[in-house]
C-alpha positions as protocol buffer text, in pm:
chain_id: "A"
residue {
  index: 1
  type: MET
  ca { x: 1153 y: 1587 z: -1049 }
}
residue {
  index: 2
  type: GLU
  ca { x: 875 y: 1798 z: -1032 }
}
residue {
  index: 3
  type: THR
  ca { x: 905 y: 1884 z: -1381 }
}
residue {
  index: 4
  type: THR
  ca { x: 895 y: 1487 z: -1497 }
}
residue {
  index: 5
  type: ILE
  ca { x: 549 y: 1446 z: -1213 }
}
residue {
  index: 6
  type: ARG
  ca { x: 409 y: 1791 z: -1399 }
}
residue {
  index: 7
  type: THR
  ca { x: 496 y: 1611 z: -1808 }
}
residue {
  index: 8
  type: MET
  ca { x: 319 y: 1324 z: -1684 }
}
residue {
  index: 9
  type: ARG
  ca { x: -9 y: 1458 z: -1526 }
}
residue {
  index: 10
  type: ASN
  ca { x: -37 y: 1690 z: -1823 }
}
residue {
  index: 11
  type: ALA
  ca { x: -46 y: 1391 z: -2058 }
}
residue {
  index: 12
  type: ILE
  ca { x: -299 y: 1172 z: -1805 }
}
residue {
  index: 13
  type: ARG
  ca { x: -517 y: 1440 z: -1820 }
}
residue {
  index: 14
  type: ARG
  ca { x: -477 y: 1393 z: -2220 }
}
residue {
  index: 15
  type: LEU
  ca { x: -599 y: 1115 z: -2178 }
}
residue {
  index: 16
  type: PRO
  ca { x: -1023 y: 1043 z: -2206 }
}
residue {
  index: 17
  type: LEU
  ca { x: -1056 y: 970 z: -1854 }
}
residue {
  index: 18
  type: GLU
  ca { x: -1329 y: 805 z: -1648 }
}
residue {
  index: 19
  type: LYS
  ca { x: -1437 y: 786 z: -1315 }
}
residue {
  index: 20
  type: GLY
  ca { x: -1260 y: 497 z: -1116 }
}
residue {
  index: 21
  type: CYS
  ca { x: -946 y: 343 z: -1309 }
}
residue {
  index: 22
  type: ASN
  ca { x: -860 y: 399 z: -1607 }
}
residue {
  index: 23
  type: GLN
  ca { x: -607 y: 138 z: -1838 }
}
residue {
  index: 24
  type: THR
  ca { x: -376 y: 297 z: -2051 }
}
residue {
  index: 25
  type: GLY
  ca { x: -278 y: 59 z: -2350 }
}
residue {
  index: 26
  type: ILE
  ca { x: 40 y: -43 z: -2154 }
}
residue {
  index: 27
  type: ALA
  ca { x: -91 y: -380 z: -1937 }
}
residue {
  index: 28
  type: CYS
  ca { x: 24 y: -325 z: -1617 }
}
residue {
  index: 29
  type: VAL
  ca { x: -13 y: 24 z: -1569 }
}
residue {
  index: 30
  type: THR
  ca { x: -338 y: 209 z: -1452 }
}
residue {
  index: 31
  type: VAL
  ca { x: -426 y: 554 z: -1396 }
}
residue {
  index: 32
  type: TYR
  ca { x: -670 y: 648 z: -1154 }
}
residue {
  index: 33
  type: ARG
  ca { x: -937 y: 896 z: -1113 }
}
residue {
  index: 34
  type: TYR
  ca { x: -1147 y: 998 z: -823 }
}
residue {
  index: 35
  type: THR
  ca { x: -1369 y: 1318 z: -724 }
}
residue {
  index: 36
  type: GLU
  ca { x: -1480 y: 1135 z: -390 }
}
residue {
  index: 37
  type: GLU
  ca { x: -1249 y: 1113 z: -27 }
}
residue {
  index: 38
  type: LYS
  ca { x: -1241 y: 815 z: 23 }
}
residue {
  index: 39
  type: ILE
  ca { x: -1087 y: 591 z: -210 }
}
residue {
  index: 40
  type: PRO
  ca { x: -992 y: 185 z: -266 }
}
residue {
  index: 41
  type: MET
  ca { x: -689 y: 105 z: -312 }
}
residue {
  index: 42
  type: PRO
  ca { x: -543 y: -90 z: -617 }
}
residue {
  index: 43
  type: SER
  ca { x: -687 y: -480 z: -563 }
}
residue {
  index: 44
  type: VAL
  ca { x: -429 y: -729 z: -737 }
}
residue {
  index: 45
  type: LYS
  ca { x: -278 y: -962 z: -607 }
}
residue {
  index: 46
  type: ASN
  ca { x: 68 y: -876 z: -777 }
}
residue {
  index: 47
  type: PRO
  ca { x: 282 y: -594 z: -573 }
}
residue {
  index: 48
  type: TYR
  ca { x: 247 y: -215 z: -688 }
}
residue {
  index: 49
  type: VAL
  ca { x: 395 y: 102 z: -660 }
}
residue {
  index: 50
  type: TYR
  ca { x: 88 y: 368 z: -670 }
}
residue {
  index: 51
  type: ILE
  ca { x: 255 y: 660 z: -759 }
}
residue {
  index: 52
  type: VAL
  ca { x: 38 y: 1024 z: -613 }
}
residue {
  index: 53
  type: ILE
  ca { x: 20 y: 1269 z: -1007 }
}
residue {
  index: 54
  type: ASP
  ca { x: -238 y: 1556 z: -847 }
}
residue {
  index: 55
  type: GLY
  ca { x: -384 y: 1579 z: -554 }
}
residue {
  index: 56
  type: MET
  ca { x: -296 y: 1444 z: -139 }
}
residue {
  index: 57
  type: LEU
  ca { x: -348 y: 1098 z: -4 }
}
residue {
  index: 58
  type: ARG
  ca { x: -341 y: 935 z: 386 }
}
residue {
  index: 59
  type: LEU
  ca { x: -300 y: 568 z: 400 }
}
residue {
  index: 60
  type: TYR
  ca { x: -396 y: 476 z: 801 }
}
residue {
  index: 61
  type: THR
  ca { x: -197 y: 118 z: 787 }
}
residue {
  index: 62
  type: PRO
  ca { x: -135 y: -89 z: 1139 }
}
residue {
  index: 63
  type: SER
  ca { x: 263 y: 83 z: 1129 }
}
residue {
  index: 64
  type: GLY
  ca { x: 150 y: 390 z: 1132 }
}
residue {
  index: 65
  type: ILE
  ca { x: -21 y: 713 z: 932 }
}
residue {
  index: 66
  type: MET
  ca { x: 92 y: 824 z: 613 }
}
residue {
  index: 67
  type: ASP
  ca { x: 61 y: 1132 z: 387 }
}
residue {
  index: 68
  type: TYR
  ca { x: 163 y: 1126 z: -4 }
}
residue {
  index: 69
  type: VAL
  ca { x: 210 y: 1413 z: -209 }
}
residue {
  index: 70
  type: GLU
  ca { x: 277 y: 1435 z: -564 }
}
residue {
  index: 71
  type: GLY
  ca { x: 557 y: 1271 z: -706 }
}
residue {
  index: 72
  type: GLN
  ca { x: 537 y: 1011 z: -389 }
}
residue {
  index: 73
  type: TYR
  ca { x: 474 y: 654 z: -431 }
}
residue {
  index: 74
  type: SER
  ca { x: 388 y: 404 z: -187 }
}
residue {
  index: 75
  type: ILE
  ca { x: 444 y: -5 z: -229 }
}
residue {
  index: 76
  type: SER
  ca { x: 192 y: -250 z: -165 }
}
residue {
  index: 77
  type: GLN
  ca { x: 247 y: -471 z: 103 }
}
residue {
  index: 78
  type: ILE
  ca { x: 37 y: -740 z: 309 }
}
residue {
  index: 79
  type: ASP
  ca { x: -101 y: -557 z: 512 }
}
residue {
  index: 80
  type: THR
  ca { x: -154 y: -201 z: 249 }
}
residue {
  index: 81
  type: PRO
  ca { x: -554 y: -98 z: 367 }
}
residue {
  index: 82
  type: LEU
  ca { x: -845 y: -106 z: 107 }
}
residue {
  index: 83
  type: MET
  ca { x: -903 y: 206 z: 153 }
}
residue {
  index: 84
  type: GLY
  ca { x: -743 y: 530 z: 155 }
}
residue {
  index: 85
  type: THR
  ca { x: -845 y: 929 z: 227 }
}
residue {
  index: 86
  type: VAL
  ca { x: -794 y: 1171 z: 44 }
}
residue {
  index: 87
  type: LEU
  ca { x: -702 y: 1527 z: 169 }
}
residue {
  index: 88
  type: ASN
  ca { x: -670 y: 1767 z: -109 }
}
residue {
  index: 89
  type: PHE
  ca { x: -798 y: 1778 z: -434 }
}
residue {
  index: 90
  type: SER
  ca { x: -614 y: 1946 z: -762 }
}
residue {
  index: 91
  type: GLU
  ca { x: -702 y: 2223 z: -933 }
}
residue {
  index: 92
  type: GLN
  ca { x: -1023 y: 2037 z: -1093 }
}
residue {
  index: 93
  type: GLN
  ca { x: -1140 y: 1900 z: -772 }
}
residue {
  index: 94
  type: ASP
  ca { x: -1062 y: 1530 z: -886 }
}
residue {
  index: 95
  type: PHE
  ca { x: -750 y: 1316 z: -784 }
}
residue {
  index: 96
  type: LEU
  ca { x: -490 y: 1155 z: -966 }
}
residue {
  index: 97
  type: ALA
  ca { x: -332 y: 824 z: -917 }
}
residue {
  index: 98
  type: LEU
  ca { x: -85 y: 575 z: -1133 }
}
residue {
  index: 99
  type: SER
  ca { x: -18 y: 248 z: -1050 }
}
residue {
  index: 100
  type: ILE
  ca { x: 265 y: 14 z: -1206 }
}
residue {
  index: 101
  type: GLU
  ca { x: 166 y: -386 z: -1095 }
}
residue {
  index: 102
  type: LEU
  ca { x: 512 y: -562 z: -1104 }
}
residue {
  index: 103
  type: THR
  ca { x: 489 y: -944 z: -1043 }
}
residue {
  index: 104
  type: VAL
  ca { x: 639 y: -1142 z: -738 }
}
residue {
  index: 105
  type: ASN
  ca { x: 868 y: -1338 z: -1016 }
}
residue {
  index: 106
  type: ASP
  ca { x: 1026 y: -982 z: -1125 }
}
residue {
  index: 107
  type: VAL
  ca { x: 1116 y: -859 z: -841 }
}
residue {
  index: 108
  type: ILE
  ca { x: 1266 y: -1165 z: -732 }
}
residue {
  index: 109
  type: THR
  ca { x: 1489 y: -1228 z: -990 }
}
residue {
  index: 110
  type: THR
  ca { x: 1583 y: -861 z: -979 }
}
residue {
  index: 111
  type: VAL
  ca { x: 1679 y: -931 z: -619 }
}
residue {
  index: 112
  type: LEU
  ca { x: 1884 y: -1224 z: -686 }
}
residue {
  index: 113
  type: SER
  ca { x: 2055 y: -1019 z: -999 }
}
residue {
  index: 114
  type: LEU
  ca { x: 2175 y: -758 z: -734 }
}
residue {
  index: 115
  type: ASP
  ca { x: 2573 y: -751 z: -678 }
}
residue {
  index: 116
  type: ASN
  ca { x: 2564 y: -995 z: -318 }
}
residue {
  index: 117
  type: ALA
  ca { x: 2723 y: -621 z: -166 }
}
residue {
  index: 118
  type: LEU
  ca { x: 2468 y: -379 z: -220 }
}
residue {
  index: 119
  type: THR
  ca { x: 2203 y: -700 z: -126 }
}
residue {
  index: 120
  type: GLU
  ca { x: 2407 y: -700 z: 198 }
}
residue {
  index: 121
  type: LYS
  ca { x: 2367 y: -310 z: 210 }
}
residue {
  index: 122
  type: ILE
  ca { x: 2034 y: -284 z: 148 }
}
residue {
  index: 123
  type: MET
  ca { x: 1860 y: -567 z: 425 }
}
residue {
  index: 124
  type: ASN
  ca { x: 2120 y: -410 z: 688 }
}
residue {
  index: 125
  type: GLU
  ca { x: 1981 y: -71 z: 561 }
}
residue {
  index: 126
  type: GLN
  ca { x: 2378 y: 94 z: 516 }
}
residue {
  index: 127
  type: LEU
  ca { x: 2286 y: 272 z: 205 }
}
residue {
  index: 128
  type: GLU
  ca { x: 2354 y: 589 z: 216 }
}
residue {
  index: 129
  type: LYS
  ca { x: 2040 y: 875 z: 301 }
}
residue {
  index: 130
  type: SER
  ca { x: 2135 y: 1088 z: -26 }
}
residue {
  index: 131
  type: THR
  ca { x: 2173 y: 748 z: -254 }
}
residue {
  index: 132
  type: MET
  ca { x: 1801 y: 644 z: -122 }
}
residue {
  index: 133
  type: ALA
  ca { x: 1689 y: 1013 z: -242 }
}
residue {
  index: 134
  type: VAL
  ca { x: 1813 y: 995 z: -605 }
}
residue {
  index: 135
  type: SER
  ca { x: 1616 y: 596 z: -630 }
}
residue {
  index: 136
  type: ASP
  ca { x: 1326 y: 761 z: -541 }
}
residue {
  index: 137
  type: GLU
  ca { x: 1367 y: 1047 z: -809 }
}
residue {
  index: 138
  type: ALA
  ca { x: 1474 y: 738 z: -1038 }
}
residue {
  index: 139
  type: VAL
  ca { x: 1227 y: 581 z: -975 }
}
residue {
  index: 140
  type: ILE
  ca { x: 934 y: 866 z: -1126 }
}
residue {
  index: 141
  type: GLU
  ca { x: 1122 y: 960 z: -1406 }
}
residue {
  index: 142
  type: SER
  ca { x: 1151 y: 509 z: -1477 }
}
residue {
  index: 143
  type: VAL
  ca { x: 775 y: 511 z: -1485 }
}
residue {
  index: 144
  type: TYR
  ca { x: 727 y: 824 z: -1693 }
}
residue {
  index: 145
  type: ARG
  ca { x: 951 y: 650 z: -1956 }
}
residue {
  index: 146
  type: LEU
  ca { x: 738 y: 352 z: -1938 }
}
residue {
  index: 147
  type: PHE
  ca { x: 434 y: 548 z: -1919 }
}
residue {
  index: 148
  type: SER
  ca { x: 560 y: 754 z: -2238 }
}
residue {
  index: 149
  type: GLY
  ca { x: 617 y: 458 z: -2401 }
}
residue {
  index: 150
  type: ILE
  ca { x: 265 y: 403 z: -2476 }
}
residue {
  index: 151
  type: HIS
  ca { x: 270 y: 676 z: -2746 }
}
residue {
  index: 152
  type: ARG
  ca { x: 537 y: 539 z: -2932 }
}
residue {
  index: 153
  type: ALA
  ca { x: 509 y: 437 z: -3329 }
}
residue {
  index: 154
  type: ILE
  ca { x: 654 y: 96 z: -3231 }
}
residue {
  index: 155
  type: PRO
  ca { x: 499 y: -33 z: -2878 }
}
residue {
  index: 156
  type: SER
  ca { x: 799 y: -241 z: -2771 }
}
residue {
  index: 157
  type: GLU
  ca { x: 770 y: -503 z: -2495 }
}
residue {
  index: 158
  type: PHE
  ca { x: 1165 y: -570 z: -2442 }
}
residue {
  index: 159
  type: ILE
  ca { x: 1197 y: -186 z: -2377 }
}
residue {
  index: 160
  type: GLN
  ca { x: 892 y: -211 z: -2144 }
}
residue {
  index: 161
  type: LYS
  ca { x: 1021 y: -514 z: -1990 }
}
residue {
  index: 162
  type: ASN
  ca { x: 1315 y: -353 z: -1935 }
}
residue {
  index: 163
  type: ILE
  ca { x: 1209 y: -21 z: -1782 }
}
residue {
  index: 164
  type: LEU
  ca { x: 1008 y: -261 z: -1505 }
}
residue {
  index: 165
  type: ARG
  ca { x: 1362 y: -395 z: -1376 }
}
residue {
  index: 166
  type: GLU
  ca { x: 1476 y: -2 z: -1339 }
}
residue {
  index: 167
  type: ILE
  ca { x: 1195 y: 27 z: -1145 }
}
residue {
  index: 168
  type: ILE
  ca { x: 1214 y: -294 z: -960 }
}
residue {
  index: 169
  type: TYR
  ca { x: 1620 y: -193 z: -898 }
}
residue {
  index: 170
  type: TYR
  ca { x: 1554 y: 194 z: -788 }
}
residue {
  index: 171
  type: ILE
  ca { x: 1276 y: 100 z: -534 }
}
residue {
  index: 172
  type: LEU
  ca { x: 1533 y: -167 z: -349 }
}
residue {
  index: 173
  type: CYS
  ca { x: 1778 y: 140 z: -364 }
}
residue {
  index: 174
  type: SER
  ca { x: 1506 y: 370 z: -175 }
}
residue {
  index: 175
  type: SER
  ca { x: 1457 y: 417 z: 166 }
}
residue {
  index: 176
  type: CYS
  ca { x: 1128 y: 126 z: 174 }
}
residue {
  index: 177
  type: GLY
  ca { x: 1391 y: -143 z: 21 }
}
residue {
  index: 178
  type: LYS
  ca { x: 1426 y: -359 z: 249 }
}
residue {
  index: 179
  type: GLN
  ca { x: 1082 y: -343 z: 388 }
}
residue {
  index: 180
  type: TRP
  ca { x: 1022 y: -457 z: 19 }
}
residue {
  index: 181
  type: ILE
  ca { x: 1206 y: -722 z: 18 }
}
residue {
  index: 182
  type: GLN
  ca { x: 1071 y: -858 z: 304 }
}
residue {
  index: 183
  type: SER
  ca { x: 736 y: -809 z: 202 }
}
residue {
  index: 184
  type: ILE
  ca { x: 754 y: -971 z: -116 }
}
residue {
  index: 185
  type: VAL
  ca { x: 870 y: -1266 z: 45 }
}
residue {
  index: 186
  type: ASN
  ca { x: 607 y: -1307 z: 250 }
}
residue {
  index: 187
  type: ILE
  ca { x: 375 y: -1310 z: -71 }
}
residue {
  index: 188
  type: GLY
  ca { x: 549 y: -1522 z: -208 }
}
residue {
  index: 189
  type: GLN
  ca { x: 468 y: -1743 z: 39 }
}
residue {
  index: 190
  type: VAL
  ca { x: 80 y: -1617 z: 32 }
}
residue {
  index: 191
  type: ASP
  ca { x: -34 y: -1810 z: -230 }
}
residue {
  index: 192
  type: GLU
  ca { x: -370 y: -1963 z: -94 }
}
residue {
  index: 193
  type: ILE
  ca { x: -395 y: -1789 z: 188 }
}
residue {
  index: 194
  type: TYR
  ca { x: -388 y: -1451 z: -20 }
}
residue {
  index: 195
  type: GLU
  ca { x: -760 y: -1485 z: -35 }
}
residue {
  index: 196
  type: ALA
  ca { x: -815 y: -1553 z: 325 }
}
residue {
  index: 197
  type: ASN
  ca { x: -620 y: -1244 z: 434 }
}
residue {
  index: 198
  type: SER
  ca { x: -804 y: -1041 z: 118 }
}
residue {
  index: 199
  type: TRP
  ca { x: -1137 y: -1144 z: 294 }
}
residue {
  index: 200
  type: ILE
  ca { x: -1016 y: -1015 z: 645 }
}
residue {
  index: 201
  type: LYS
  ca { x: -942 y: -663 z: 525 }
}
residue {
  index: 202
  type: GLU
  ca { x: -1291 y: -675 z: 352 }
}
residue {
  index: 203
  type: ASN
  ca { x: -1542 y: -820 z: 702 }
}
residue {
  index: 204
  type: PHE
  ca { x: -1291 y: -753 z: 976 }
}
residue {
  index: 205
  type: ARG
  ca { x: -1573 y: -648 z: 1107 }
}
residue {
  index: 206
  type: ASP
  ca { x: -1743 y: -962 z: 1166 }
}
residue {
  index: 207
  type: SER
  ca { x: -1679 y: -1208 z: 1397 }
}
residue {
  index: 208
  type: PHE
  ca { x: -1549 y: -1555 z: 1246 }
}
residue {
  index: 209
  type: SER
  ca { x: -1372 y: -1838 z: 1300 }
}
residue {
  index: 210
  type: VAL
  ca { x: -1038 y: -1999 z: 1211 }
}
residue {
  index: 211
  type: GLU
  ca { x: -1188 y: -2318 z: 1140 }
}
residue {
  index: 212
  type: ASN
  ca { x: -1424 y: -2220 z: 878 }
}
residue {
  index: 213
  type: LEU
  ca { x: -1181 y: -1994 z: 684 }
}
residue {
  index: 214
  type: ALA
  ca { x: -878 y: -2309 z: 769 }
}
residue {
  index: 215
  type: GLU
  ca { x: -1190 y: -2565 z: 645 }
}
residue {
  index: 216
  type: GLN
  ca { x: -1291 y: -2369 z: 340 }
}
residue {
  index: 217
  type: ARG
  ca { x: -922 y: -2428 z: 201 }
}
residue {
  index: 218
  type: ASN
  ca { x: -904 y: -2789 z: 284 }
}
residue {
  index: 219
  type: MET
  ca { x: -648 y: -2674 z: 557 }
}
residue {
  index: 220
  type: SER
  ca { x: -596 y: -2831 z: 942 }
}
residue {
  index: 221
  type: VAL
  ca { x: -660 y: -2593 z: 1181 }
}
residue {
  index: 222
  type: SER
  ca { x: -267 y: -2561 z: 1290 }
}
residue {
  index: 223
  type: LEU
  ca { x: -120 y: -2607 z: 891 }
}
residue {
  index: 224
  type: PHE
  ca { x: -391 y: -2297 z: 825 }
}
residue {
  index: 225
  type: HIS
  ca { x: -266 y: -2064 z: 1113 }
}
residue {
  index: 226
  type: GLN
  ca { x: 124 y: -2184 z: 1018 }
}
residue {
  index: 227
  type: LYS
  ca { x: 108 y: -2086 z: 623 }
}
residue {
  index: 228
  type: PHE
  ca { x: -89 y: -1798 z: 765 }
}
residue {
  index: 229
  type: LYS
  ca { x: 90 y: -1634 z: 1032 }
}
residue {
  index: 230
  type: SER
  ca { x: 418 y: -1733 z: 840 }
}
residue {
  index: 231
  type: ALA
  ca { x: 289 y: -1518 z: 493 }
}
residue {
  index: 232
  type: VAL
  ca { x: 126 y: -1256 z: 733 }
}
residue {
  index: 233
  type: GLY
  ca { x: 315 y: -1226 z: 1078 }
}
residue {
  index: 234
  type: MET
  ca { x: 49 y: -1324 z: 1223 }
}
residue {
  index: 235
  type: GLY
  ca { x: -244 y: -1554 z: 1337 }
}
residue {
  index: 236
  type: PRO
  ca { x: -549 y: -1439 z: 1126 }
}
residue {
  index: 237
  type: LEU
  ca { x: -811 y: -1294 z: 1516 }
}
residue {
  index: 238
  type: GLN
  ca { x: -433 y: -1082 z: 1545 }
}
residue {
  index: 239
  type: CYS
  ca { x: -497 y: -979 z: 1180 }
}
residue {
  index: 240
  type: GLN
  ca { x: -861 y: -891 z: 1236 }
}
residue {
  index: 241
  type: LYS
  ca { x: -745 y: -698 z: 1568 }
}
residue {
  index: 242
  type: ARG
  ca { x: -478 y: -451 z: 1400 }
}
residue {
  index: 243
  type: LEU
  ca { x: -802 y: -393 z: 1104 }
}
residue {
  index: 244
  type: ARG
  ca { x: -1039 y: -329 z: 1342 }
}
residue {
  index: 245
  type: LEU
  ca { x: -822 y: -84 z: 1543 }
}
residue {
  index: 246
  type: THR
  ca { x: -630 y: 102 z: 1240 }
}
residue {
  index: 247
  type: GLU
  ca { x: -987 y: 127 z: 1117 }
}
residue {
  index: 248
  type: ALA
  ca { x: -1121 y: 287 z: 1526 }
}
residue {
  index: 249
  type: ARG
  ca { x: -809 y: 536 z: 1499 }
}
residue {
  index: 250
  type: ARG
  ca { x: -887 y: 671 z: 1093 }
}
residue {
  index: 251
  type: LEU
  ca { x: -1230 y: 677 z: 1233 }
}
residue {
  index: 252
  type: MET
  ca { x: -1211 y: 891 z: 1508 }
}
residue {
  index: 253
  type: LEU
  ca { x: -1027 y: 1135 z: 1360 }
}
residue {
  index: 254
  type: ASP
  ca { x: -1125 y: 1197 z: 1001 }
}
residue {
  index: 255
  type: ASP
  ca { x: -1516 y: 1168 z: 1122 }
}
residue {
  index: 256
  type: HIS
  ca { x: -1467 y: 1237 z: 1455 }
}
residue {
  index: 257
  type: LYS
  ca { x: -1645 y: 978 z: 1611 }
}
residue {
  index: 258
  type: ASN
  ca { x: -1605 y: 933 z: 2004 }
}
residue {
  index: 259
  type: VAL
  ca { x: -1396 y: 619 z: 2131 }
}
residue {
  index: 260
  type: THR
  ca { x: -1754 y: 413 z: 2238 }
}
residue {
  index: 261
  type: GLU
  ca { x: -1927 y: 512 z: 1830 }
}
residue {
  index: 262
  type: ALA
  ca { x: -1572 y: 432 z: 1694 }
}
residue {
  index: 263
  type: SER
  ca { x: -1492 y: 46 z: 1914 }
}
residue {
  index: 264
  type: ILE
  ca { x: -1910 y: -52 z: 1803 }
}
residue {
  index: 265
  type: GLU
  ca { x: -1807 y: 75 z: 1375 }
}
residue {
  index: 266
  type: VAL
  ca { x: -1559 y: -185 z: 1429 }
}
residue {
  index: 267
  type: GLY
  ca { x: -1721 y: -477 z: 1578 }
}
residue {
  index: 268
  type: TYR
  ca { x: -1590 y: -493 z: 1918 }
}
residue {
  index: 269
  type: GLU
  ca { x: -1896 y: -527 z: 2182 }
}
residue {
  index: 270
  type: SER
  ca { x: -1681 y: -402 z: 2519 }
}
residue {
  index: 271
  type: VAL
  ca { x: -1610 y: -70 z: 2532 }
}
residue {
  index: 272
  type: SER
  ca { x: -1258 y: -124 z: 2750 }
}
residue {
  index: 273
  type: GLN
  ca { x: -1152 y: -400 z: 2594 }
}
residue {
  index: 274
  type: PHE
  ca { x: -1108 y: -164 z: 2254 }
}
residue {
  index: 275
  type: SER
  ca { x: -946 y: 66 z: 2469 }
}
residue {
  index: 276
  type: ARG
  ca { x: -709 y: -170 z: 2647 }
}
residue {
  index: 277
  type: ASP
  ca { x: -620 y: -367 z: 2311 }
}
residue {
  index: 278
  type: TYR
  ca { x: -584 y: -32 z: 2190 }
}
residue {
  index: 279
  type: ARG
  ca { x: -365 y: 88 z: 2409 }
}
residue {
  index: 280
  type: LYS
  ca { x: -118 y: -165 z: 2337 }
}
residue {
  index: 281
  type: MET
  ca { x: -149 y: -175 z: 1971 }
}
residue {
  index: 282
  type: PHE
  ca { x: -59 y: 229 z: 1986 }
}
residue {
  index: 283
  type: GLY
  ca { x: 102 y: 299 z: 2298 }
}
residue {
  index: 284
  type: SER
  ca { x: -166 y: 543 z: 2476 }
}
residue {
  index: 285
  type: ALA
  ca { x: -553 y: 511 z: 2506 }
}
residue {
  index: 286
  type: PRO
  ca { x: -789 y: 663 z: 2296 }
}
residue {
  index: 287
  type: LYS
  ca { x: -848 y: 1016 z: 2321 }
}
residue {
  index: 288
  type: GLU
  ca { x: -504 y: 1099 z: 2454 }
}
residue {
  index: 289
  type: ASP
  ca { x: -403 y: 940 z: 2103 }
}
residue {
  index: 290
  type: ILE
  ca { x: -597 y: 1094 z: 1885 }
}
residue {
  index: 291
  type: LEU
  ca { x: -524 y: 1443 z: 2069 }
}
residue {
  index: 292
  type: ASN
  ca { x: -106 y: 1390 z: 2020 }
}
residue {
  index: 293
  type: ILE
  ca { x: -207 y: 1320 z: 1654 }
}
residue {
  index: 294
  type: GLN
  ca { x: -374 y: 1618 z: 1543 }
}
residue {
  index: 295
  type: LYS
  ca { x: -168 y: 1800 z: 1747 }
}
residue {
  index: 296
  type: HIS
  ca { x: 116 y: 1719 z: 1553 }
}
residue {
  index: 297
  type: LEU
  ca { x: -97 y: 1738 z: 1206 }
}
residue {
  index: 298
  type: LYS
  ca { x: -139 y: 2115 z: 1312 }
}
residue {
  index: 299
  type: LYS
  ca { x: 244 y: 2185 z: 1307 }
}
């Protein structure tokens, strides 16, 4: 896999890259180049695979802190953060990544075409670790074949679609297969709720009413809340709270904010309420949690 990533990185370096998003000639493939520490994650409605090509990326999610080195990938979910943090830049002092945008239809079609026994193994987390490890490497190999198609004399949409199905298949057989299927099902239910979820992600520091969000989408409060919870897995206000606490955790770790500063910056009016919510979500008080994470990261 190291050879594949190196070859792909060299090919990307030969492109006339600008800062931010760079189109590649394949509609679903985008290359990103950043030189700042705080970078935006792709803002698309469809599910996507995000591969680190050069550098190291950290994502703060409600589920935990995730670090990705070159050759590793993340898959989009409802709670994928809007921003990531570059921990290490390349020798060229930039960060490179590549995304493959998929469609919910393509993923669901691939899932439905799987052998029932395989689907059952994925959902019951019964795949061998060796199988999942091979699948993770196969994702990168398939992405490289898709990306290298840019230079084909005769571009083939047929070949591209089949390679995309390959990529989806290998992700399903990887360590995050079950999680991805569940996320895709949620995305498929989102429809008009997706915009509300995106708005909350961007405005979680501010107070808002569920009534206003429901009214803007011509729904009753009960229907909106039911649809939102079905798609996202929690209510709008709970979603806001998780985003606030996750960002506060990042502020204390990355920006060295103290508890009071972090709580105020994410929209809390009461530090004591912030500490109670923080302990409930992360299992320990803010100071204790940050110290434990810092000790773990130094190992």
